[in-house]
C-alpha angles and dihedrals in degrees: 000000000000113000101250134150107238101154095096118085091233094064121152103039091179134028118197114200128198112224115213111061092002109058098008140028098225096157096103093057093040091050092049091049094048091051092048088053094048090048089060086063095042093252122143121254123265125231120254090245091054092051093046089061091054097055123100113064102066137278096291093054091046090053092046092051093046093054092044090051089050091056096250108095118198130201140163116007092357090057091046090053094047091048091051090051091047091051090054094046096045093041088063095055107031095137105021094111102359117120137184117264115245110283096009097117094040095051097044091049094045097050093041089054089048090058097253114145110244122210133178113208114183141151088228114104112276096236092053090047093052092048092051093046090048092050091057095042094249102110094082089055095052120089098194137015120197115184134183091265098041092100114259120100110277127253132305082050111081095233099095092052092046091050092050093049091048089054093054096037098240126133122231089248090064098044138087129204118210117193147130107230144058089258089063099045094041092050091048092050092049091049094047091245125140114244142210121194120207119213120231098041133122108293139107088216115079113247091239090059097051095089095239119158090239134013125207134182097221136004089255086075093058096097091054090049091052091050089050090055090054094046092052095058 
């Protein structure tokens, strides 16, 4: 377990949430956008389940995986071009079918009201992230947004988490990362931040096998997980 200090009643002082598969179910819009992109190149559509397994390392990686799965791998300038087209397509339908994950609104509101610093750390582009959070009324409750193009090295490197915590003035020992994929738990471990994995997200690795400090089925179980952290110290 990560070496954190959870004895105090104010722990955690910051909660960093992943976005896709943790706070929002963006797979429907991402799948539709991927299929619109593939159609431009006369490639057949992919199933929602196939696309869900490709989400998690940013738009470029999603595009790369989609073309490889379709039997027409792209790299270099061809990948750059496809990524640019995907950004334009997806940017026009960020919230058409995207919904909040169960408990997302309740937990962000509750911990914001309790004075906990709220961060969103995602490999999705920052502008897209802010637009989505604004659409759902969450942006005003979030203290820091770190996207895949914000600057720091992307998850699973620790840099994005470290950058977010620096912005809100909270040490890793007093922070918690909540996510659904290996990128989240690996980044948390590398940053010395405690982690919670949420089942039902976008990963080919079961949540219970991610190596998180705690695993929950929905975000509504987050308060119980936090209490369990405190009890274990």
